[in-house]
Residue frames as qw, qx, qy, qz and C-alpha x, y, z in Angstrom:
[[0.426, -0.641, -0.633, -0.082, 18.46, 4.74, 14.90],
 [0.052, -0.651, 0.191, -0.733, 17.92, 7.74, 17.17],
 [0.058, 0.100, -0.784, 0.609, 17.73, 7.77, 20.98],
 [0.599, -0.034, 0.099, -0.794, 13.93, 8.01, 20.73],
 [0.494, 0.018, 0.853, -0.167, 12.09, 4.75, 21.45],
 [0.452, 0.277, -0.498, -0.686, 10.89, 3.05, 18.30],
 [0.616, 0.084, 0.751, -0.224, 8.67, 0.10, 17.45],
 [0.107, 0.074, 0.825, 0.550, 7.35, -1.76, 14.45],
 [0.448, 0.406, 0.281, -0.746, 4.18, -0.40, 12.89],
 [0.294, 0.228, 0.821, 0.432, 1.98, -1.56, 10.03],
 [0.302, 0.465, 0.106, -0.825, -0.15, 0.54, 7.77],
 [0.492, 0.378, 0.766, 0.169, -2.69, -0.36, 5.07],
 [0.209, 0.487, -0.176, -0.830, -3.69, 1.19, 1.79],
 [0.507, 0.361, 0.767, 0.156, -5.76, 0.43, -1.28],
 [0.212, 0.486, -0.239, -0.814, -6.49, 1.92, -4.67],
 [0.739, 0.410, 0.523, -0.110, -8.63, 0.85, -7.62],
 [0.290, -0.212, 0.601, 0.714, -6.98, 0.52, -10.99],
 [0.471, 0.422, -0.039, -0.774, -8.93, 1.97, -13.88],
 [0.867, 0.344, -0.209, -0.293, -8.39, -1.15, -16.03],
 [0.895, -0.257, 0.332, 0.153, -6.34, -4.32, -16.29],
 [0.722, 0.595, -0.110, 0.334, -3.21, -3.10, -17.92],
 [0.704, -0.092, -0.294, 0.640, 0.32, -2.43, -16.69],
 [0.126, 0.418, -0.019, 0.900, 0.02, 1.36, -16.88],
 [0.540, -0.585, -0.178, -0.578, -3.17, 1.43, -14.71],
 [0.864, -0.372, -0.308, 0.143, -1.89, -1.07, -12.18],
 [0.608, 0.028, -0.210, 0.765, 1.46, 0.73, -11.76],
 [0.045, -0.500, -0.049, -0.864, -0.24, 4.14, -11.60],
 [0.658, -0.606, -0.214, -0.391, -2.71, 3.09, -8.89],
 [0.851, -0.276, -0.271, 0.355, 0.08, 1.39, -6.93],
 [0.441, 0.240, -0.132, 0.855, 2.38, 4.39, -7.18],
 [0.282, -0.609, -0.136, -0.728, -0.52, 6.62, -5.96],
 [0.782, -0.566, -0.201, -0.164, -1.26, 4.56, -2.86],
 [0.808, -0.140, -0.204, 0.534, 2.42, 3.97, -2.03],
 [0.252, 0.420, -0.070, 0.869, 3.26, 7.69, -2.43],
 [0.471, -0.652, -0.131, -0.580, 0.36, 8.56, -0.14],
 [0.867, -0.442, -0.213, 0.087, 1.49, 6.06, 2.49],
 [0.684, 0.093, -0.169, 0.704, 5.11, 7.23, 2.34],
 [0.055, 0.510, -0.009, 0.858, 4.14, 10.93, 2.62],
 [0.580, -0.624, -0.183, -0.491, 1.51, 10.50, 5.29],
 [0.879, -0.455, -0.089, 0.115, 3.78, 8.42, 7.50],
 [0.063, -0.911, 0.405, 0.042, 7.05, 10.20, 6.77],
 [0.910, -0.148, 0.366, 0.123, 8.60, 6.96, 5.53],
 [0.270, 0.739, -0.558, -0.265, 11.83, 6.39, 3.78],
 [0.831, 0.229, -0.480, -0.163, 12.98, 3.14, 2.25],
 [0.370, 0.327, -0.766, 0.411, 15.48, 2.35, 5.01],
 [0.373, -0.153, 0.549, -0.732, 12.66, 2.45, 7.63],
 [0.824, 0.104, -0.118, -0.545, 10.46, -0.07, 5.75],
 [0.525, -0.301, 0.791, -0.090, 10.67, -3.72, 6.70],
 [0.213, 0.135, 0.892, 0.375, 8.47, -5.21, 3.99],
 [0.477, 0.248, -0.036, -0.842, 5.43, -4.61, 1.76],
 [0.288, 0.161, 0.939, 0.095, 2.81, -7.13, 0.88],
 [0.384, 0.226, -0.205, -0.872, 0.53, -6.35, -2.07],
 [0.401, 0.285, 0.870, -0.032, -2.62, -8.13, -3.16],
 [0.264, 0.153, -0.403, -0.863, -4.74, -7.75, -6.28],
 [0.739, 0.232, 0.393, -0.495, -8.27, -8.86, -7.08],
 [0.688, 0.071, 0.684, 0.232, -8.46, -11.68, -9.60],
 [0.518, 0.793, 0.317, 0.047, -9.30, -9.23, -12.41],
 [0.083, 0.931, -0.349, -0.073, -5.83, -7.63, -12.28],
 [0.884, -0.183, 0.351, 0.248, -3.05, -9.68, -13.81],
 [0.605, 0.769, 0.015, 0.206, -1.24, -7.40, -16.27],
 [0.357, 0.622, -0.438, 0.542, 1.57, -6.39, -13.91],
 [0.631, -0.328, -0.564, 0.420, 2.99, -6.90, -10.47],
 [0.207, -0.956, -0.131, -0.164, 2.32, -3.97, -8.05],
 [0.711, -0.531, 0.127, 0.443, 5.83, -4.49, -6.63],
 [0.578, 0.364, 0.264, 0.680, 7.22, -3.07, -9.87],
 [0.052, -0.869, -0.168, -0.463, 5.73, 0.33, -8.93],
 [0.631, -0.770, 0.027, 0.090, 7.25, 0.14, -5.44],
 [0.769, -0.117, 0.216, 0.590, 10.67, -0.55, -6.92],
 [0.355, 0.616, 0.260, 0.653, 10.25, 2.49, -9.20],
 [0.303, -0.899, -0.085, -0.305, 9.61, 4.59, -6.07],
 [0.118, 0.700, -0.583, 0.396, 12.96, 3.57, -4.60],
 [0.762, -0.378, 0.390, -0.352, 11.90, 0.53, -2.58],
 [0.761, 0.428, -0.473, -0.117, 14.22, -1.77, -4.51],
 [0.307, 0.326, -0.808, 0.384, 16.00, -3.03, -1.37],
 [0.540, -0.138, 0.457, -0.693, 12.73, -3.63, 0.55],
 [0.145, 0.076, 0.982, 0.094, 11.30, -7.16, 0.51],
 [0.507, 0.190, -0.072, -0.838, 8.18, -7.01, -1.64],
 [0.183, 0.113, 0.974, 0.066, 5.57, -9.75, -2.22],
 [0.486, 0.076, -0.225, -0.841, 2.45, -9.89, -4.34],
 [0.149, 0.145, 0.972, -0.106, -0.56, -12.23, -3.92],
 [0.243, -0.394, -0.649, -0.604, -4.20, -12.67, -4.76],
 [0.363, -0.160, 0.361, -0.844, -6.97, -11.11, -2.78],
 [0.257, 0.214, 0.917, -0.217, -9.63, -13.49, -1.50],
 [0.195, -0.217, -0.588, -0.754, -12.55, -13.68, -3.93],
 [0.150, 0.369, 0.703, -0.589, -15.77, -12.52, -2.31],
 [0.166, 0.595, 0.699, 0.361, -19.07, -12.22, -4.23],
 [0.032, -0.923, -0.348, -0.160, -19.96, -8.57, -4.86],
 [0.542, -0.587, 0.029, 0.601, -16.55, -7.18, -3.76],
 [0.201, 0.889, -0.153, -0.381, -15.09, -4.15, -5.42],
 [0.882, 0.369, 0.162, 0.245, -13.26, -4.93, -8.65],
 [0.581, 0.619, -0.108, 0.517, -9.69, -4.00, -9.77],
 [0.449, -0.872, 0.118, -0.154, -8.42, -3.30, -6.23],
 [0.635, 0.346, -0.498, 0.479, -4.78, -3.23, -5.25],
 [0.625, -0.768, -0.048, -0.129, -4.18, -3.51, -1.51],
 [0.536, 0.460, -0.513, 0.488, -0.92, -3.07, 0.39],
 [0.717, -0.690, -0.085, 0.052, 0.29, -3.78, 3.95],
 [0.446, 0.660, -0.366, 0.480, 3.51, -1.99, 4.86],
 [0.771, -0.549, -0.208, 0.248, 5.62, -2.89, 7.92],
 [0.389, 0.690, -0.162, 0.589, 8.01, -0.17, 9.14],
 [0.527, -0.335, -0.447, 0.640, 9.94, 1.31, 12.09],
 [0.021, -0.714, -0.133, -0.687, 8.78, 4.56, 13.57],
 [0.063, -0.335, 0.535, -0.773, 8.74, 6.42, 16.90],
 [0.101, -0.237, -0.919, 0.297, 6.78, 4.80, 19.68],
 [0.186, 0.528, 0.468, -0.684, 4.32, 7.70, 19.67],
 [0.098, 0.115, -0.616, -0.773, 3.74, 7.56, 15.86],
 [0.598, 0.353, 0.499, -0.519, 0.15, 7.35, 14.64],
 [0.354, 0.063, 0.783, 0.508, -0.17, 5.25, 11.44],
 [0.410, 0.519, 0.037, -0.750, -1.96, 7.05, 8.60],
 [0.558, 0.221, 0.784, 0.159, -3.64, 4.64, 6.29],
 [0.181, 0.419, -0.308, -0.835, -4.45, 5.53, 2.67],
 [0.437, 0.416, 0.795, 0.057, -7.56, 4.32, 0.84],
 [0.021, -0.326, 0.276, 0.904, -7.74, 6.31, -2.39],
 [0.335, 0.049, -0.534, -0.775, -10.51, 7.16, -4.78],
 [0.756, -0.188, -0.371, -0.506, -13.28, 4.54, -4.99],
 [0.635, -0.001, -0.715, 0.293, -11.25, 2.31, -2.59],
 [0.125, -0.307, 0.418, -0.845, -12.22, 4.74, 0.18],
 [0.754, -0.223, -0.167, -0.595, -15.44, 2.77, 0.43],
 [0.758, 0.038, -0.639, 0.126, -13.50, -0.21, 1.67],
 [0.525, -0.267, -0.552, 0.590, -12.63, 1.46, 4.97],
 [0.125, -0.734, -0.201, -0.636, -14.96, 4.38, 5.65],
 [0.702, -0.664, -0.254, 0.049, -14.43, 3.60, 9.36],
 [0.690, -0.234, -0.029, 0.684, -10.85, 4.91, 9.25],
 [0.063, 0.972, 0.125, -0.190, -10.80, 8.69, 9.49],
 [0.308, -0.708, 0.455, 0.443, -7.04, 8.66, 8.94],
 [0.589, 0.127, 0.708, 0.369, -7.46, 6.72, 5.70],
 [0.380, 0.777, 0.488, 0.113, -9.09, 9.56, 3.85]]
């Protein structure tokens, strides 16, 4: 840790998988995680944990597998189901990442592709 003051931050992201198969789920997860890592200047040793959710129509693979492939194999990862809401977007993978960064850091969320519609209010998400 540097002499600069740090604190815990959280950042959100989402992507829509093209279909319910392992390749599509892992690809969408890698895309959103790569965007979050790049936008926030994150490395594995700065990440506290990642919590992934999937809509009910995605069950072919765990999103955490993609995070491990990106080098987050020592970060606690958890997967769960997204709440079912009538009319909600289908095939969505969401992630919440907790990490350490400088006190003056500004979290940069990442809502990719069609999932951008989920958080149009976040300028930094686009």
